[in-house]
SELOKOL-17170 format. One record per residue: x negated, y, z negated of N, C-alpha, C, CB in turn; residue in three letters; residue number from 1; chain. Coordinates in Angstrom, 3 decimals. Each point is the difference from the previous one (the first is absolute). Glycine has a CB too. Layout:
SELOKOL-17170
+----------+----------+----------+----------+----------+----------+----------+----------+----------+----------+----------+----------+-----+-----+----+
!      n_X !      n_Y !      n_Z !     ca_X !     ca_Y !     ca_Z !      c_X !      c_Y !      c_Z !     cb_X !     cb_Y !     cb_Z !  aa !   i ! ch !
+----------+----------+----------+----------+----------+----------+----------+----------+----------+----------+----------+----------+-----+-----+----+
!        X !        Y !        Z !        X !        Y !        Z !        X !        Y !        Z !        X !        Y !        Z ! ALA ! NUM !  A !
...
+----------+----------+----------+----------+----------+----------+----------+----------+----------+----------+----------+----------+-----+-----+----+
***
This chain:
SELOKOL-17170
+----------+----------+----------+----------+----------+----------+----------+----------+----------+----------+----------+----------+-----+-----+----+
!      n_X !      n_Y !      n_Z !     ca_X !     ca_Y !     ca_Z !      c_X !      c_Y !      c_Z !     cb_X !     cb_Y !     cb_Z !  aa !   i ! ch !
+----------+----------+----------+----------+----------+----------+----------+----------+----------+----------+----------+----------+-----+-----+----+
!    3.230 !   15.465 !  -25.716 !   -1.622 !    0.028 !    1.225 !   -0.026 !   -1.640 !   -0.261 !   -2.048 !    2.809 !   -0.453 ! MET !   1 !  A !
!    2.268 !   -3.217 !   -0.802 !   -0.120 !   -1.780 !    0.025 !    0.934 !   -0.754 !    0.770 !   -0.719 !    0.083 !   -2.193 ! GLU !   2 !  A !
!    2.154 !    0.477 !    2.883 !    0.714 !   -0.552 !    0.467 !   -0.243 !    0.520 !    1.520 !    1.410 !   -0.417 !   -2.214 ! ASN !   3 !  A !
!   -1.855 !    1.290 !    2.888 !   -0.529 !   -0.421 !    1.605 !   -0.421 !   -0.495 !   -0.277 !   -0.183 !    1.003 !    1.290 ! ILE !   4 !  A !
!   -1.359 !   -1.396 !   -1.783 !   -0.957 !   -0.542 !   -0.111 !    0.303 !   -1.912 !    0.512 !   -0.725 !    2.372 !   -2.012 ! VAL !   5 !  A !
!    1.165 !   -2.104 !    1.363 !    0.768 !   -1.658 !   -0.144 !    0.670 !    0.359 !    0.776 !    0.123 !   -1.090 !   -2.085 ! ILE !   6 !  A !
!    0.882 !    1.012 !    2.424 !    0.977 !    0.147 !    1.481 !   -0.590 !    0.101 !    1.318 !    1.437 !    1.187 !   -1.298 ! PHE !   7 !  A !
!   -1.981 !   -0.591 !    1.602 !   -0.912 !    0.220 !    1.005 !   -1.354 !   -1.144 !    0.683 !    0.810 !    2.319 !   -1.262 ! SER !   8 !  A !
!   -1.461 !   -2.889 !   -0.749 !   -0.680 !   -0.704 !    0.166 !    1.254 !   -1.583 !    0.939 !   -2.086 !    1.545 !   -2.494 ! THR !   9 !  A !
!    3.363 !   -1.898 !    1.578 !    1.148 !   -1.025 !    0.304 !    0.480 !    0.517 !    1.755 !    1.052 !   -0.291 !   -3.164 ! VAL !  10 !  A !
!   -1.147 !    1.314 !    3.225 !    0.724 !   -0.160 !    1.429 !   -1.546 !   -0.446 !    1.209 !    2.534 !    2.394 !   -0.719 ! ALA !  11 !  A !
!   -3.449 !   -1.658 !   -0.090 !   -1.799 !   -0.059 !    0.743 !    0.038 !   -1.812 !    0.502 !   -1.848 !    2.216 !   -2.253 ! ALA !  12 !  A !
!    2.297 !   -3.108 !    0.800 !    0.452 !   -1.130 !    0.143 !    0.770 !   -1.048 !    0.979 !   -0.372 !    1.166 !   -1.658 ! VAL !  13 !  A !
!    1.565 !   -0.469 !    1.763 !    0.879 !   -0.417 !    0.937 !   -0.481 !    0.611 !    1.369 !    1.908 !   -0.215 !   -1.772 ! PHE !  14 !  A !
!   -2.573 !    1.603 !    1.940 !   -0.399 !   -0.438 !    1.501 !   -0.557 !   -0.715 !    0.925 !    0.243 !    1.125 !   -0.597 ! GLY !  15 !  A !
!   -1.609 !   -1.161 !   -1.313 !   -0.814 !   -1.105 !    1.664 !    0.280 !   -1.400 !    0.161 !   -2.148 !    1.181 !   -0.146 ! ILE !  16 !  A !
!    3.519 !   -0.751 !   -0.733 !    0.128 !   -1.707 !    0.388 !    0.885 !   -0.553 !    1.097 !   -0.325 !   -0.237 !   -2.310 ! ALA !  17 !  A !
!    1.277 !    1.410 !    2.218 !    0.942 !   -0.565 !    0.450 !   -0.414 !    0.957 !    1.711 !    1.988 !   -0.747 !   -2.770 ! PHE !  18 !  A !
!   -3.080 !    2.046 !    2.453 !   -0.895 !    0.240 !    1.185 !   -0.984 !   -0.941 !    1.229 !    0.186 !    1.627 !   -1.849 ! GLY !  19 !  A !
!   -0.083 !   -2.455 !    0.701 !   -1.517 !   -0.864 !    0.878 !    1.039 !   -1.843 !    0.139 !   -3.335 !    1.695 !   -1.867 ! THR !  20 !  A !
!    4.666 !   -1.592 !    1.603 !    0.549 !   -1.950 !   -0.463 !    0.864 !    0.296 !    1.547 !    0.659 !   -0.835 !   -3.722 ! MET !  21 !  A !
!   -0.256 !    2.602 !    3.803 !    1.159 !   -0.159 !    1.635 !   -1.343 !    0.253 !    1.197 !    3.079 !    1.606 !   -0.961 ! LEU !  22 !  A !
!   -4.200 !   -1.349 !    0.231 !   -0.846 !    0.101 !    2.058 !   -0.112 !   -1.382 !   -0.202 !   -1.952 !    2.422 !    0.791 ! PRO !  23 !  A !
!    1.452 !   -3.171 !   -1.549 !   -0.998 !   -0.995 !   -0.350 !    1.875 !   -0.948 !    0.550 !   -2.943 !    0.959 !   -2.684 ! ALA !  24 !  A !
!    3.862 !   -0.970 !    2.717 !    0.938 !   -0.406 !    0.661 !    0.191 !    0.073 !    1.334 !    0.583 !    0.312 !   -1.765 ! LEU !  25 !  A !
!   -0.391 !    1.091 !    1.971 !   -0.611 !    0.386 !    1.218 !   -0.762 !   -0.478 !    0.964 !    0.272 !    1.153 !   -1.135 ! ALA !  26 !  A !
!   -1.360 !   -1.248 !    0.778 !   -1.194 !   -1.044 !    0.388 !    0.340 !   -1.635 !    0.294 !   -1.392 !    1.644 !   -1.576 ! MET !  27 !  A !
!    1.634 !   -2.090 !    0.804 !    0.187 !   -1.136 !    0.584 !    0.775 !   -0.498 !    0.569 !   -0.880 !   -0.080 !   -1.005 ! GLY !  28 !  A !
!    2.675 !    0.830 !    1.082 !    0.589 !    0.155 !    1.502 !   -0.415 !    0.263 !    0.790 !    1.133 !    0.316 !   -0.491 ! ARG !  29 !  A !
!   -2.040 !    0.821 !    0.521 !   -0.207 !    0.302 !    1.871 !   -1.184 !   -1.287 !    0.225 !    0.264 !    3.418 !    0.354 ! ALA !  30 !  A !
!   -1.039 !   -4.189 !   -1.205 !   -0.305 !   -0.752 !    0.479 !    0.511 !   -1.273 !    0.642 !   -1.033 !    1.278 !   -1.167 ! ILE !  31 !  A !
!    1.904 !   -1.788 !   -0.154 !    0.843 !   -0.662 !    0.415 !    0.592 !    0.066 !    1.719 !    0.246 !    0.225 !   -2.673 ! THR !  32 !  A !
!    0.376 !    1.123 !    2.805 !    0.603 !    0.100 !    1.546 !   -1.187 !    0.032 !    0.631 !    2.163 !    1.299 !   -0.174 ! GLN !  33 !  A !
!   -3.394 !   -0.759 !    0.364 !   -1.075 !   -0.386 !    0.960 !   -0.260 !   -1.134 !   -0.071 !   -0.860 !    1.718 !    0.003 ! ALA !  34 !  A !
!    1.045 !   -2.644 !   -0.467 !   -0.662 !   -1.421 !    0.028 !    0.675 !   -1.007 !    0.825 !   -0.750 !    0.415 !   -2.203 ! LEU !  35 !  A !
!    2.274 !    0.643 !    1.814 !    1.447 !   -0.958 !    1.058 !    0.117 !    0.874 !    1.107 !    1.800 !   -1.029 !   -1.908 ! GLU !  36 !  A !
!   -2.753 !    1.637 !    2.012 !    0.463 !    0.598 !    1.316 !   -1.140 !   -0.120 !    1.168 !    1.520 !    1.715 !   -1.417 ! SER !  37 !  A !
!   -2.786 !   -2.217 !    0.499 !   -0.980 !   -0.980 !    0.585 !    0.347 !   -1.268 !    0.748 !   -1.096 !    0.851 !   -1.741 ! LEU !  38 !  A !
!    1.367 !   -1.676 !    0.800 !    1.105 !   -1.728 !    0.281 !    0.487 !    0.746 !    1.352 !    1.362 !   -1.339 !   -2.894 ! ALA !  39 !  A !
!   -0.319 !    2.310 !    2.435 !    0.589 !   -0.317 !    1.804 !   -0.473 !    0.571 !    1.061 !    1.860 !   -0.198 !   -0.719 ! ARG !  40 !  A !
!   -2.827 !    0.968 !    0.482 !   -0.889 !    0.953 !    1.272 !   -0.968 !    0.424 !   -0.118 !    1.366 !    0.666 !    0.585 ! GLN !  41 !  A !
!   -2.368 !   -2.143 !   -0.766 !   -1.318 !    0.021 !    0.172 !   -0.316 !    1.045 !    0.688 !   -0.166 !   -2.096 !   -0.164 ! PRO !  42 !  A !
!    0.403 !    1.955 !    1.286 !   -0.831 !    0.763 !    1.045 !   -0.211 !    2.121 !   -0.352 !    1.300 !   -2.535 !    2.068 ! GLU !  43 !  A !
!   -0.918 !    3.304 !   -2.861 !    0.960 !    1.188 !   -0.773 !   -0.548 !   -0.297 !   -0.873 !    2.128 !    0.398 !    0.694 ! ALA !  44 !  A !
!   -4.029 !   -0.592 !   -0.933 !   -0.817 !   -0.025 !   -1.194 !   -0.186 !    0.502 !   -0.439 !   -0.533 !   -0.708 !    0.239 ! GLU !  45 !  A !
!   -0.243 !    1.856 !    0.504 !   -0.215 !    1.219 !   -0.103 !    0.862 !    0.962 !   -0.209 !   -1.359 !   -0.711 !    0.996 ! LYS !  46 !  A !
!    2.131 !    0.868 !   -0.700 !    1.222 !    0.658 !    0.179 !    0.460 !    0.285 !   -1.471 !    0.579 !   -1.160 !    2.340 ! SER !  47 !  A !
!   -0.348 !   -0.654 !   -3.121 !    0.634 !    0.221 !   -0.936 !   -0.753 !    0.294 !   -1.338 !    1.531 !   -1.232 !    1.324 ! ILE !  48 !  A !
!   -2.782 !    0.567 !   -0.831 !   -1.315 !    0.861 !   -1.310 !    0.259 !    1.420 !   -0.037 !   -2.212 !   -1.472 !    0.531 ! THR !  49 !  A !
!    1.646 !    2.129 !    0.753 !   -0.017 !    1.414 !   -0.357 !    1.041 !    0.581 !   -0.607 !   -1.235 !    0.129 !    1.596 ! ARG !  50 !  A !
!    2.374 !   -0.740 !   -0.729 !    0.901 !    0.724 !   -1.619 !    0.594 !   -0.300 !   -0.626 !    0.145 !    1.105 !    0.453 ! THR !  51 !  A !
!   -0.728 !   -2.415 !   -1.403 !   -0.075 !   -0.591 !   -1.203 !   -0.713 !    1.156 !   -0.989 !   -0.096 !   -2.573 !    1.138 ! LEU !  52 !  A !
!   -1.691 !    2.140 !   -0.528 !   -0.241 !    0.762 !   -0.435 !    0.196 !    1.505 !   -0.794 !   -0.467 !   -1.726 !    1.274 ! PHE !  53 !  A !
!    1.169 !    2.669 !   -0.054 !    0.267 !    1.235 !   -0.589 !    0.714 !   -0.483 !   -0.531 !   -0.400 !    1.608 !    1.072 ! ILE !  54 !  A !
!    1.544 !   -1.807 !   -1.438 !    0.782 !   -0.077 !   -0.455 !   -0.421 !    0.076 !   -1.742 !    0.995 !   -1.066 !    2.410 ! GLY !  55 !  A !
!   -1.992 !   -0.561 !   -2.859 !    0.064 !   -0.335 !   -0.858 !   -1.096 !    1.495 !   -0.935 !    0.796 !   -3.077 !    1.112 ! LEU !  56 !  A !
!   -1.497 !    3.993 !    0.298 !   -0.769 !    1.071 !   -0.838 !    1.084 !    0.744 !   -0.114 !   -2.398 !    0.043 !    0.709 ! ALA !  57 !  A !
!    3.154 !    0.376 !   -0.458 !    1.491 !    0.925 !   -0.486 !    0.404 !   -0.804 !   -1.690 !    1.362 !    0.410 !    3.243 ! MET !  58 !  A !
!   -1.023 !   -1.376 !   -2.794 !    0.509 !   -0.466 !   -0.682 !   -1.500 !    0.484 !   -1.890 !    1.894 !   -2.167 !    2.788 ! ILE !  59 !  A !
!   -2.346 !    1.730 !   -2.366 !   -0.876 !    0.047 !   -1.213 !   -0.484 !    1.105 !   -0.215 !   -0.527 !   -1.908 !    0.194 ! GLU !  60 !  A !
!    0.438 !    3.020 !    0.766 !   -0.041 !    1.280 !   -0.635 !    0.876 !    0.529 !   -0.613 !   -1.111 !    0.250 !    1.250 ! SER !  61 !  A !
!    2.300 !   -1.008 !   -1.475 !    1.328 !    0.317 !   -1.127 !   -0.315 !   -0.305 !   -0.872 !    1.600 !   -0.232 !    0.880 ! LEU !  62 !  A !
!   -2.907 !   -0.754 !   -1.027 !   -0.119 !   -0.544 !   -1.303 !   -1.098 !    0.911 !   -0.446 !    0.790 !   -2.516 !    0.358 ! ALA !  63 !  A !
!   -1.568 !    2.896 !   -0.231 !   -1.166 !    0.689 !    0.355 !    0.915 !    1.730 !   -0.836 !   -1.379 !   -1.896 !    3.033 ! ILE !  64 !  A !
!    2.126 !    2.178 !   -2.111 !    0.778 !    1.210 !   -0.296 !    0.356 !   -0.010 !   -1.402 !    0.885 !    0.127 !    2.247 ! TYR !  65 !  A !
!   -0.186 !   -1.041 !   -2.567 !    0.528 !   -0.391 !   -1.383 !   -0.994 !   -0.360 !   -1.026 !    1.887 !   -0.783 !    1.133 ! VAL !  66 !  A !
!   -2.886 !    0.117 !   -0.911 !   -1.468 !    0.202 !   -0.718 !   -0.467 !    1.795 !   -0.202 !   -0.842 !   -2.674 !    1.385 ! LEU !  67 !  A !
!    0.667 !    3.256 !   -0.717 !    0.075 !    1.409 !   -0.068 !    0.617 !    0.659 !   -1.114 !   -0.021 !   -0.239 !    2.156 ! VAL !  68 !  A !
!    0.962 !    0.136 !   -2.048 !    1.145 !    0.893 !   -0.784 !    0.201 !   -0.501 !   -0.880 !    1.027 !    0.785 !    1.350 ! ILE !  69 !  A !
!   -1.139 !   -2.425 !   -1.998 !   -0.325 !   -0.337 !   -1.371 !   -1.273 !    0.308 !   -0.386 !    1.455 !   -1.611 !    0.125 ! VAL !  70 !  A !
!   -2.515 !    1.740 !    0.380 !   -0.811 !    1.090 !   -0.449 !   -0.335 !    1.489 !   -0.886 !    0.229 !   -1.343 !    1.601 ! LEU !  71 !  A !
!    0.853 !    1.233 !   -0.623 !    0.411 !    1.632 !   -0.500 !    0.169 !    0.069 !   -0.857 !    0.769 !    0.666 !    1.182 ! ILE !  72 !  A !
!    0.793 !   -1.074 !   -1.177 !    1.085 !    0.274 !   -0.987 !   -0.500 !   -0.965 !   -1.607 !    2.197 !    0.338 !    2.447 ! VAL !  73 !  A !
!   -2.991 !   -1.465 !   -2.111 !   -1.402 !   -0.282 !   -1.505 !   -0.587 !    1.106 !   -0.480 !   -0.942 !   -1.986 !    0.884 ! LEU !  74 !  A !
!   -0.459 !    2.846 !   -0.816 !   -0.918 !    0.118 !    0.329 !   -0.204 !    1.981 !    0.427 !    0.142 !   -3.174 !    0.576 ! PHE !  75 !  A !
!    0.824 !    3.268 !    0.093 !    0.605 !    1.196 !    0.061 !    1.275 !    0.839 !   -0.014 !   -1.581 !   -0.665 !    0.649 ! ARG !  76 !  A !
!    2.388 !    0.864 !   -1.443 !    2.039 !   -0.320 !    0.248 !   -0.317 !    1.425 !   -0.274 !    1.801 !   -2.656 !   -1.070 ! ASN !  77 !  A !
!   -1.231 !    2.614 !    2.320 !    0.684 !    2.232 !    0.134 !    0.961 !    0.113 !   -1.102 !    0.350 !    0.579 !    2.978 ! PRO !  78 !  A !
!    0.287 !   -1.250 !   -3.307 !    1.090 !    0.264 !   -0.785 !    0.059 !    0.274 !   -1.430 !    0.623 !   -1.154 !    1.593 ! LEU !  79 !  A !
!   -2.198 !    1.522 !   -1.786 !   -0.547 !   -1.146 !   -1.898 !   -0.482 !    2.573 !   -0.164 !   -2.525 !   -5.094 !    0.315 ! LEU !  80 !  A !
!    2.370 !    5.731 !    0.630 !   -0.618 !    1.162 !    0.256 !    1.500 !    1.247 !   -0.203 !   -2.339 !   -1.412 !    1.922 ! GLN !  81 !  A !
!    3.191 !    0.074 !   -1.234 !    1.187 !    1.013 !   -1.102 !    0.891 !   -0.157 !   -0.614 !   -0.236 !    0.965 !    0.954 ! TYR !  82 !  A !
!   -0.251 !   -2.173 !   -1.899 !    0.700 !   -0.815 !   -1.639 !   -0.743 !    0.529 !   -0.374 !    0.859 !   -2.141 !   -0.218 ! ILE !  83 !  A !
!   -2.326 !    2.449 !    0.108 !   -0.793 !    0.362 !   -1.248 !    0.469 !    1.318 !   -0.058 !   -2.119 !   -1.458 !    0.089 ! VAL !  84 !  A !
!    1.977 !    2.334 !    1.026 !    0.950 !    1.475 !   -0.177 !    0.578 !    0.429 !   -0.857 !    0.341 !   -0.238 !    1.478 ! LYS !  85 !  A !
+----------+----------+----------+----------+----------+----------+----------+----------+----------+----------+----------+----------+-----+-----+----+
***
């Protein structure tokens, strides 16, 4: 049982690391592209800004889902009940 707890903790650490790093890189890229688009076409500001905020909300929701799953794995590991029996 100790191995499963250690393994799930290590998996949770890697999950939160990649689950926050990759959406952060995606957000940075989205903001960069939006600023480039605004520099090329300033008259399309409302459309670009609206699309940017919707995209950022979608990207951020991925990071929140990762956080929820990692917290479930850490504090209520569903595999432990099968191993203990």
